[in-house]
C-alpha positions, 0 to 999 in steps of 0.5 A: 500500500505505502508502495501504490500511496507513493506512486500516486504522491508521482503521478498525482502532481503530474496529472495535475501539472499536465492539466494546467499545461493544456488548460493555459495552452488553451487561453493562452491561444486565444491570447497571443499570436501564433509565434509567442505562443507556440514557443511557450507551449511546447515549453511546457511540454518539454518540462511534463516531458522531463518530469515524466522521464525523471519519474519512470527512471526513478522506478525504473532504478528502484525495480532494478535494485529490489530485484538486485536485492532478492536475486541476491538472497536466492542465492543465500537461500540457495547456498550449500550450508543453507540448503543443509539447514533447509533440508534438515529442517524441512525433516523436522517439519515433516516428521513431527506428530500432532499434539494437541492439534500442533507441531510441537517443535520447540520441543527439539531444542533439548532431544535434538539441538543441531536440527533445532538450530537448522529449524531456528536458522529458517525461521529467522530467514523467513523473518526477515524476509517477512520484514525486508518485503513488509519495508518495501524493500523488497518487491512482493511480485519478485519474491513469490516468483523466486521463493512461492515455490520453494515455500509451499514445502515449508508453510505446509507444515508451517501453519501448525506449528507451535515452538513456544513450549520449549522455553521454559523460562516464561517467554513461550509466548513471546517467542510463539507470538514472533514465530506466527507474526513474522514467519507466517505473517509471509505466508500472507503476501506470499498467498499461502494460507489456504489448503487452496493456495498450495498447488503442490502440497495441497493434500500434506496441508490437508493431511496435517489439517485432520490431524491436527484435527484429531490430535485435539479431539483425543485431548477432549474425550482424554 
């Protein structure tokens, strides 16, 4: 929305200036001789073209900068060390069973600390990506084009994750809130929030939904 607002702030004054030039040109046509009228009108038109070119150049420069930044992040996401962390995190997400309606991966902090570190690393990358998109340092269309297909494999599980249980220092709720605002918050601009959004992982998402509902029912029956 802020990007659209900035676009409007650039376009609206230019539109007003163009309208003023048109009205002024018509008025001057009746007030001046042709030899005086033509240079004035052409000067005004030249100014409008120069401003339009400057605005277009600014938007193009920004687009290239954000695209370059997005590609750099994709390269970081694809580095061998990151791929190893991604695979470890994905294994944890896939293998963790539901408990009270959630995949409680926070418990890995104590039983599998290295795997939890990999999971946390992926979470922080996604949280940073969320902040960059929210701050409009990245264009969401470029992020979707580069990351959305790959991230389906993670978000079909991440929507059911709880990390708060593992924090025995009383910060569990804050940690879970951060996870939902940042990590799951990225799912909204990516368009990965409903089962129908997951082209390749829809069945996995739906299986997680059923497992979450079944685990909640088991608790209620006890």
